[in-house]
C-alpha positions as CSV (number, residue, x, y, z in Angstrom):
1,M,-24.9,93.0,-12.7
2,D,-26.6,89.8,-14.1
3,A,-30.3,89.5,-13.6
4,K,-31.6,86.2,-12.5
5,F,-34.9,86.7,-14.3
6,K,-36.1,88.4,-17.4
7,L,-39.3,90.3,-18.1
8,I,-40.5,90.1,-21.7
9,P,-43.2,92.6,-22.8
10,E,-45.9,90.5,-24.5
11,E,-49.7,90.5,-24.9
12,I,-51.6,87.8,-23.1
13,P,-53.3,85.4,-25.6
14,P,-57.1,85.4,-25.5
15,I,-58.8,82.5,-23.8
16,R,-60.0,80.0,-26.4
17,K,-63.7,79.5,-26.0
18,G,-65.1,76.1,-26.8
19,S,-63.7,72.7,-26.4
20,L,-62.4,69.8,-28.4
21,Y,-65.9,68.2,-28.2
22,E,-67.6,71.4,-29.4
23,D,-65.2,71.3,-32.4
24,V,-66.0,67.7,-33.1
25,L,-69.8,68.4,-33.0
26,A,-69.5,71.5,-35.1
27,S,-67.4,69.7,-37.7
28,F,-69.9,66.9,-37.9
29,V,-72.8,69.3,-38.4
30,R,-71.0,71.0,-41.2
31,G,-70.1,67.7,-42.9
32,K,-72.2,65.6,-45.2
33,A,-72.1,62.3,-43.3
34,K,-75.4,61.2,-41.6
35,T,-73.4,59.1,-39.1
36,A,-69.8,59.0,-37.9
37,R,-67.7,57.2,-35.3
38,V,-65.8,59.5,-33.0
39,E,-62.2,58.6,-31.9
40,V,-60.2,60.9,-29.7
41,A,-56.6,60.0,-29.0
42,K,-55.8,59.1,-25.3
43,R,-59.4,59.5,-24.2
44,K,-61.7,56.7,-22.9
45,P,-65.0,56.1,-24.6
46,D,-66.8,57.2,-21.3
47,T,-64.9,60.5,-21.4
48,V,-65.6,61.1,-25.1
49,Q,-69.3,60.4,-24.6
50,Q,-69.7,62.7,-21.6
51,G,-67.7,65.5,-23.2
52,L,-69.9,65.3,-26.3
53,I,-73.1,65.3,-24.2
54,K,-72.0,68.4,-22.3
55,A,-70.9,70.2,-25.4
56,R,-74.2,69.5,-27.1
57,A,-76.1,70.8,-24.1
58,A,-74.1,74.0,-24.1
59,D,-75.0,74.9,-27.7
60,P,-78.7,74.8,-28.9
61,K,-77.5,74.6,-32.6
62,L,-76.1,71.1,-31.8
63,A,-79.3,69.7,-30.4
64,E,-80.0,67.9,-33.7
65,V,-77.0,65.6,-33.1
66,S,-77.6,62.3,-31.4
67,I,-74.8,60.7,-29.5
68,V,-74.9,56.9,-29.6
69,R,-72.7,54.4,-27.7
70,R,-72.2,50.8,-28.8
71,G,-69.7,49.0,-26.5
72,D,-66.5,51.0,-26.6
73,L,-67.5,52.9,-29.7
74,V,-69.1,56.4,-29.8
75,Y,-71.1,57.5,-32.8
76,L,-72.7,60.8,-33.9
77,K,-76.0,60.8,-35.9
78,K,-77.9,63.6,-37.6
């Protein structure tokens, strides 16, 4: 008898905490640059800016980072 489905024993992967924007901010803090432009593929500048603001608010260690918008460009500043 052929089964129409298959059950595969496998562990459920853990939920990845954090976000792309938290990764961007953490990488910037670890780096040596005092300022940097942020580009995220397939994301509008408004989305990038808001994501960075929310990520910064969620982590007190990132409070030192300023998020600056000039037209359609988003920058980070230490």
